[in-house]
Backbone as JSON Lines, residues from 0, in Angstrom:
{"i":0,"aa":"M","n":[199.42,100.19,85.18],"ca":[199.41,101.25,86.18],"c":[198.26,100.96,87.15]}
{"i":1,"aa":"H","n":[198.54,101.13,88.41],"ca":[197.54,100.95,89.45],"c":[196.43,101.99,89.28]}
{"i":2,"aa":"A","n":[195.18,101.6,89.49],"ca":[194.04,102.5,89.26],"c":[194.13,103.78,90.08]}
{"i":3,"aa":"L","n":[194.55,103.67,91.33],"ca":[194.63,104.85,92.19],"c":[195.72,105.8,91.68]}
{"i":4,"aa":"T","n":[196.82,105.26,91.24],"ca":[197.89,106.09,90.68],"c":[197.4,106.81,89.43]}
{"i":5,"aa":"F","n":[196.68,106.08,88.59],"ca":[196.12,106.68,87.37],"c":[195.17,107.82,87.72]}
{"i":6,"aa":"L","n":[194.27,107.57,88.67],"ca":[193.31,108.61,89.07],"c":[194.02,109.81,89.67]}
{"i":7,"aa":"R","n":[195.03,109.57,90.49],"ca":[195.78,110.7,91.07],"c":[196.45,111.53,89.99]}
{"i":8,"aa":"S","n":[196.98,110.86,88.99],"ca":[197.68,111.6,87.94],"c":[196.71,112.43,87.08]}
{"i":9,"aa":"H","n":[195.43,112.13,87.19],"ca":[194.42,112.87,86.41],"c":[193.43,113.61,87.31]}
{"i":10,"aa":"S","n":[193.81,113.84,88.56],"ca":[192.88,114.46,89.51],"c":[192.45,115.86,89.07]}
{"i":11,"aa":"E","n":[193.34,116.64,88.5],"ca":[192.97,117.98,88.04],"c":[191.96,117.9,86.9]}
{"i":12,"aa":"D","n":[192.15,116.95,86.0],"ca":[191.21,116.78,84.89],"c":[189.85,116.3,85.39]}
{"i":13,"aa":"I","n":[189.85,115.41,86.37],"ca":[188.59,114.92,86.94],"c":[187.81,116.08,87.56]}
{"i":14,"aa":"L","n":[188.49,116.93,88.31],"ca":[187.84,118.09,88.92],"c":[187.32,119.04,87.85]}
{"i":15,"aa":"R","n":[188.13,119.33,86.85],"ca":[187.74,120.25,85.78],"c":[186.52,119.73,85.03]}
{"i":16,"aa":"V","n":[186.52,118.45,84.67],"ca":[185.4,117.87,83.94],"c":[184.14,117.84,84.82]}
{"i":17,"aa":"G","n":[184.28,117.51,86.09],"ca":[183.14,117.52,86.99],"c":[182.51,118.9,87.11]}
{"i":18,"aa":"L","n":[183.34,119.91,87.24],"ca":[182.83,121.29,87.3],"c":[182.17,121.68,85.98]}
{"i":19,"aa":"A","n":[182.77,121.27,84.87],"ca":[182.19,121.58,83.57],"c":[180.8,120.97,83.45]}
{"i":20,"aa":"F","n":[180.63,119.73,83.89],"ca":[179.31,119.1,83.81],"c":[178.28,119.85,84.64]}
{"i":21,"aa":"A","n":[178.67,120.36,85.8],"ca":[177.73,121.13,86.62],"c":[177.25,122.36,85.84]}
{"i":22,"aa":"F","n":[178.16,123.09,85.21],"ca":[177.77,124.28,84.47],"c":[177.01,123.94,83.2]}
{"i":23,"aa":"L","n":[177.37,122.84,82.56],"ca":[176.61,122.42,81.38],"c":[175.18,122.04,81.76]}
{"i":24,"aa":"W","n":[175.01,121.33,82.86],"ca":[173.66,120.94,83.29],"c":[172.83,122.15,83.66]}
{"i":25,"aa":"F","n":[173.37,123.02,84.53],"ca":[172.6,124.19,84.94],"c":[172.36,125.14,83.77]}
{"i":26,"aa":"G","n":[173.35,125.29,82.91],"ca":[173.17,126.15,81.74],"c":[172.11,125.62,80.81]}
{"i":27,"aa":"W","n":[172.16,124.33,80.52],"ca":[171.16,123.75,79.64],"c":[169.78,123.83,80.28]}
{"i":28,"aa":"S","n":[169.72,123.66,81.59],"ca":[168.45,123.78,82.3],"c":[167.87,125.18,82.14]}
{"i":29,"aa":"G","n":[168.73,126.2,82.2],"ca":[168.28,127.57,82.0],"c":[167.8,127.84,80.6]}
{"i":30,"aa":"I","n":[168.42,127.18,79.62],"ca":[168.03,127.35,78.22],"c":[166.74,126.59,77.92]}
{"i":31,"aa":"S","n":[166.68,125.35,78.37],"ca":[165.55,124.49,78.0],"c":[164.32,124.69,78.88]}
{"i":32,"aa":"N","n":[164.5,125.21,80.1],"ca":[163.37,125.41,81.0],"c":[163.58,126.66,81.84]}
{"i":33,"aa":"P","n":[163.61,127.83,81.21],"ca":[163.89,129.06,81.97],"c":[162.86,129.34,83.06]}
{"i":34,"aa":"N","n":[161.63,128.87,82.88],"ca":[160.6,129.13,83.89],"c":[160.93,128.5,85.23]}
{"i":35,"aa":"M","n":[161.76,127.47,85.23],"ca":[162.17,126.83,86.48],"c":[163.02,127.78,87.33]}
{"i":36,"aa":"W","n":[163.66,128.75,86.7],"ca":[164.63,129.6,87.38],"c":[164.19,131.05,87.55]}
{"i":37,"aa":"V","n":[163.17,131.49,86.83],"ca":[162.82,132.91,86.85],"c":[162.47,133.43,88.24]}
{"i":38,"aa":"S","n":[161.96,132.58,89.11],"ca":[161.61,133.04,90.46],"c":[162.84,133.45,91.27]}
{"i":39,"aa":"M","n":[164.02,133.03,90.84],"ca":[165.25,133.37,91.55],"c":[165.87,134.68,91.06]}
{"i":40,"aa":"V","n":[165.34,135.23,89.98],"ca":[165.88,136.47,89.41],"c":[165.35,137.64,90.24]}
{"i":41,"aa":"P","n":[166.25,138.48,90.78],"ca":[165.79,139.63,91.57],"c":[164.93,140.58,90.74]}
{"i":42,"aa":"S","n":[163.94,141.17,91.36],"ca":[163.0,142.04,90.65],"c":[163.68,143.28,90.07]}
{"i":43,"aa":"W","n":[164.73,143.78,90.72],"ca":[165.38,144.99,90.24],"c":[166.01,144.8,88.87]}
{"i":44,"aa":"T","n":[166.25,143.55,88.46],"ca":[166.87,143.32,87.15],"c":[165.9,143.54,86.01]}
{"i":45,"aa":"G","n":[164.62,143.8,86.33],"ca":[163.62,144.06,85.3],"c":[163.95,145.26,84.43]}
{"i":46,"aa":"V","n":[164.79,146.16,84.92],"ca":[165.19,147.31,84.11],"c":[166.18,146.89,83.01]}
{"i":47,"aa":"I","n":[166.8,145.73,83.2],"ca":[167.78,145.23,82.22],"c":[167.06,144.41,81.14]}
{"i":48,"aa":"A","n":[166.27,143.44,81.58],"ca":[165.53,142.55,80.67],"c":[164.53,141.76,81.49]}
{"i":49,"aa":"T","n":[163.69,141.02,80.81],"ca":[162.73,140.18,81.53],"c":[163.48,139.06,82.25]}
{"i":50,"aa":"P","n":[162.92,138.54,83.33],"ca":[163.58,137.42,84.02],"c":[163.85,136.24,83.1]}
{"i":51,"aa":"G","n":[162.91,135.9,82.23],"ca":[163.12,134.79,81.3],"c":[164.3,135.0,80.37]}
{"i":52,"aa":"T","n":[164.43,136.24,79.89],"ca":[165.57,136.57,79.01],"c":[166.88,136.47,79.77]}
{"i":53,"aa":"L","n":[166.92,136.97,80.99],"ca":[168.14,136.91,81.78],"c":[168.54,135.47,82.09]}
{"i":54,"aa":"V","n":[167.55,134.64,82.41],"ca":[167.84,133.22,82.67],"c":[168.38,132.56,81.41]}
{"i":55,"aa":"L","n":[167.77,132.85,80.27],"ca":[168.23,132.29,79.0],"c":[169.66,132.72,78.68]}
{"i":56,"aa":"L","n":[169.95,134.0,78.83],"ca":[171.31,134.5,78.57],"c":[172.32,133.89,79.53]}
{"i":57,"aa":"H","n":[171.93,133.77,80.79],"ca":[172.83,133.15,81.77],"c":[173.06,131.69,81.44]}
{"i":58,"aa":"G","n":[172.01,131.01,80.97],"ca":[172.16,129.61,80.56],"c":[173.13,129.46,79.4]}
{"i":59,"aa":"I","n":[173.01,130.35,78.42],"ca":[173.95,130.32,77.27],"c":[175.37,130.55,77.75]}
{"i":60,"aa":"F","n":[175.55,131.54,78.63],"ca":[176.87,131.82,79.2],"c":[177.44,130.57,79.87]}
{"i":61,"aa":"E","n":[176.62,129.9,80.7],"ca":[177.11,128.73,81.42],"c":[177.43,127.57,80.48]}
{"i":62,"aa":"V","n":[176.65,127.39,79.44],"ca":[176.94,126.32,78.48],"c":[178.25,126.61,77.74]}
{"i":63,"aa":"V","n":[178.41,127.84,77.26],"ca":[179.63,128.18,76.52],"c":[180.86,128.02,77.4]}
{"i":64,"aa":"F","n":[180.81,128.57,78.61],"ca":[181.98,128.48,79.48],"c":[182.17,127.06,80.03]}
{"i":65,"aa":"G","n":[181.08,126.33,80.21],"ca":[181.18,124.92,80.6],"c":[181.87,124.1,79.52]}
{"i":66,"aa":"L","n":[181.54,124.36,78.26],"ca":[182.2,123.66,77.16],"c":[183.69,124.0,77.08]}
{"i":67,"aa":"L","n":[184.01,125.28,77.28],"ca":[185.43,125.67,77.3],"c":[186.18,124.97,78.42]}
{"i":68,"aa":"L","n":[185.56,124.9,79.59],"ca":[186.19,124.23,80.73],"c":[186.36,122.74,80.43]}
{"i":69,"aa":"F","n":[185.3,122.13,79.89],"ca":[185.36,120.71,79.55],"c":[186.47,120.42,78.55]}
{"i":70,"aa":"A","n":[186.59,121.27,77.54],"ca":[187.57,121.07,76.48],"c":[188.98,121.5,76.88]}
{"i":71,"aa":"D","n":[189.13,122.02,78.09],"ca":[190.44,122.45,78.6],"c":[191.02,123.59,77.75]}
{"i":72,"aa":"I","n":[190.14,124.51,77.35],"ca":[190.53,125.68,76.56],"c":[190.52,126.89,77.48]}
{"i":73,"aa":"W","n":[191.64,127.57,77.59],"ca":[191.79,128.76,78.45],"c":[191.29,128.45,79.87]}
{"i":74,"aa":"T","n":[191.68,127.31,80.38],"ca":[191.11,126.78,81.62],"c":[191.23,127.73,82.79]}
{"i":75,"aa":"G","n":[192.4,128.3,83.01],"ca":[192.57,129.21,84.14],"c":[191.64,130.41,84.08]}
{"i":76,"aa":"P","n":[191.67,131.17,82.98],"ca":[190.77,132.32,82.88],"c":[189.29,131.93,82.89]}
{"i":77,"aa":"V","n":[188.93,130.83,82.22],"ca":[187.53,130.4,82.19],"c":[187.07,130.04,83.6]}
{"i":78,"aa":"A","n":[187.88,129.28,84.33],"ca":[187.51,128.9,85.7],"c":[187.38,130.14,86.58]}
{"i":79,"aa":"F","n":[188.24,131.12,86.37],"ca":[188.16,132.34,87.18],"c":[186.89,133.14,86.84]}
{"i":80,"aa":"I","n":[186.55,133.23,85.57],"ca":[185.31,133.92,85.18],"c":[184.09,133.2,85.76]}
{"i":81,"aa":"L","n":[184.1,131.87,85.72],"ca":[182.99,131.12,86.31],"c":[182.96,131.31,87.83]}
{"i":82,"aa":"F","n":[184.12,131.4,88.45],"ca":[184.21,131.68,89.89],"c":[183.56,133.03,90.19]}
{"i":83,"aa":"L","n":[183.92,134.07,89.43],"ca":[183.33,135.4,89.65],"c":[181.82,135.38,89.39]}
{"i":84,"aa":"N","n":[181.4,134.67,88.35],"ca":[179.98,134.55,88.04],"c":[179.23,133.9,89.21]}
{"i":85,"aa":"L","n":[179.82,132.86,89.77],"ca":[179.16,132.17,90.88],"c":[179.15,133.04,92.13]}
{"i":86,"aa":"L","n":[180.22,133.82,92.35],"ca":[180.2,134.76,93.48],"c":[179.08,135.77,93.32]}
{"i":87,"aa":"H","n":[178.89,136.26,92.1],"ca":[177.8,137.2,91.83],"c":[176.45,136.54,92.12]}
{"i":88,"aa":"T","n":[176.28,135.31,91.66],"ca":[175.05,134.58,91.93],"c":[174.82,134.42,93.43]}
{"i":89,"aa":"L","n":[175.89,134.14,94.16],"ca":[175.77,133.96,95.61],"c":[175.31,135.24,96.3]}
{"i":90,"aa":"T","n":[175.69,136.39,95.75],"ca":[175.25,137.65,96.37],"c":[173.76,137.9,96.16]}
{"i":91,"aa":"L","n":[173.17,137.23,95.16],"ca":[171.76,137.43,94.86],"c":[170.84,136.48,95.63]}
{"i":92,"aa":"L","n":[171.39,135.41,96.17],"ca":[170.59,134.38,96.82],"c":[170.63,134.52,98.33]}
{"i":93,"aa":"S","n":[169.6,134.01,98.97],"ca":[169.62,133.99,100.44],"c":[170.29,132.7,100.9]}
{"i":94,"aa":"W","n":[170.73,132.69,102.15],"ca":[171.46,131.56,102.7],"c":[170.58,130.32,102.72]}
{"i":95,"aa":"G","n":[171.15,129.2,102.4],"ca":[170.44,127.94,102.45],"c":[171.34,126.81,102.0]}
{"i":96,"aa":"P","n":[170.82,125.59,101.96],"ca":[171.64,124.43,101.59],"c":[172.25,124.55,100.2]}
{"i":97,"aa":"I","n":[171.54,125.18,99.27],"ca":[172.08,125.32,97.92],"c":[173.3,126.23,97.92]}
{"i":98,"aa":"M","n":[173.29,127.22,98.8],"ca":[174.43,128.14,98.86],"c":[175.69,127.41,99.32]}
{"i":99,"aa":"V","n":[175.56,126.45,100.21],"ca":[176.72,125.66,100.66],"c":[177.35,124.95,99.47]}
{"i":100,"aa":"R","n":[176.5,124.36,98.62],"ca":[177.0,123.69,97.42],"c":[177.7,124.69,96.51]}
{"i":101,"aa":"D","n":[177.08,125.85,96.31],"ca":[177.64,126.85,95.41],"c":[178.96,127.42,95.92]}
{"i":102,"aa":"I","n":[179.09,127.59,97.22],"ca":[180.37,128.04,97.79],"c":[181.44,126.99,97.53]}
{"i":103,"aa":"T","n":[181.1,125.73,97.68],"ca":[182.06,124.65,97.43],"c":[182.48,124.65,95.96]}
{"i":104,"aa":"I","n":[181.53,124.78,95.06],"ca":[181.85,124.83,93.63],"c":[182.7,126.06,93.32]}
{"i":105,"aa":"A","n":[182.38,127.2,93.92],"ca":[183.15,128.42,93.69],"c":[184.6,128.24,94.13]}
{"i":106,"aa":"L","n":[184.8,127.64,95.29],"ca":[186.17,127.43,95.77],"c":[186.92,126.42,94.89]}
{"i":107,"aa":"A","n":[186.22,125.41,94.39],"ca":[186.86,124.46,93.47],"c":[187.26,125.18,92.18]}
{"i":108,"aa":"L","n":[186.4,126.07,91.68],"ca":[186.74,126.85,90.49],"c":[187.94,127.75,90.74]}
{"i":109,"aa":"L","n":[187.99,128.37,91.91],"ca":[189.15,129.21,92.24],"c":[190.41,128.36,92.24]}
{"i":110,"aa":"S","n":[190.33,127.17,92.81],"ca":[191.49,126.27,92.82],"c":[191.93,125.91,91.41]}
{"i":111,"aa":"V","n":[190.97,125.58,90.55],"ca":[191.32,125.24,89.17],"c":[191.93,126.45,88.46]}
{"i":112,"aa":"S","n":[191.39,127.63,88.73],"ca":[191.91,128.83,88.06],"c":[193.34,129.15,88.48]}
{"i":113,"aa":"L","n":[193.71,128.75,89.69],"ca":[195.04,129.06,90.21],"c":[196.06,127.94,89.96]}
{"i":114,"aa":"T","n":[195.59,126.79,89.48],"ca":[196.48,125.66,89.26],"c":[197.2,125.82,87.93]}
{"i":115,"aa":"P","n":[198.53,125.81,87.96],"ca":[199.27,125.93,86.7],"c":[198.96,124.75,85.78]}
{"i":116,"aa":"R","n":[198.7,125.03,84.52],"ca":[198.43,123.98,83.54],"c":[199.74,123.5,82.94]}
{"i":117,"aa":"T","n":[199.85,122.2,82.79],"ca":[201.08,121.64,82.21],"c":[200.88,121.18,80.8]}
């Protein structure tokens, strides 16, 4: 089989795995180094928990859902939940280059969530 044909036939899996790696990396980063992210946690969330705790919980969430996405388990619903999670994150951040990346990832997640699985 020609390499391009092979890649085309697995394009949905390539996208899904790439998105999973992004969430696994950011999630693990939140778990292993929460101090790197606490400055991004809005101050009003202090009534819920400390910024470090929220970053840790969010990291666990991203790792669990990243693993589900990677393993192709409940892919549509998982991708949609990650899409909603990223939309929520986008509402908390100010505009900048990172937001452009996050919008792109969010739209890719929406696409994966809407793609029928065979």
